[in-house]
N, C-alpha and C positions, 0 to 999 in steps of 0.2 A: 169286515175284512181284517184278518189278523196279519200282523207284520212280524216276520221272523226277527229274532234279536240280532242276528249277524248281518242284517241288511242295513246299510247306512243310507238314510234318505235326507242327507244334509243339504242338498241343493234342489232347486226347482226341477232341473233336468232329470235328476235321479227319481224324484217323485213322479214326474210325468211318465217316465219309462216304466217304473214299477206299476203304476196305475194301468197303463196300456197293456202290459204283459199279463197282469193279474186278471184282466178282463178278457184276455185272448182276442184282442182286436189288432188289426194292422194299421200302420200309418196311412196306407192307402184308404182304408175304410174311414178313418177319422177325417182325412181330406175330403172324401166324397160326402161325408155327413156335415162337415163344418165349413169347408172352403179354405181351411188353413192348409197351405201346401205341404206336401211330403218333405220337401227340402227344408222348409222352416221347422216342421215338427222334429226332424232329425237334428237340426241345429239346436233346438230347445233341449232335447233329450241329452245331447252331448255337452250342454252348457257352453256352447260357442256364442250364442246370442240369447237375449231375453225376449220373451214374447211381448207383443204390443198388448195394450189393454183390450183391444178388440179380439185378439187371438185368445187371450185368457178367458174372456167372456164366452166365446164360442166353444172353447174346450170344456169349460165348466158346465155349460148348457148340455153339451154332448154327454158328459158323465153324470149330469144331474147332481152336481156338487156346488158348494159355494167357494168363492175365492178367499 
């Protein structure tokens, strides 16, 4: 996955949002696949709150990435 130079991925929320959009999935699809609520996914992407360790594990398993 190439990252454009003008995109700042300096927060976890920005990274999560970039990853989701670059794979063309919706928050609803992630919720249905992981059980992490759309409300929480939105809060994570907007850096309003940080995900729990369980949420991080679920999201990483969904994307097949390591934390």
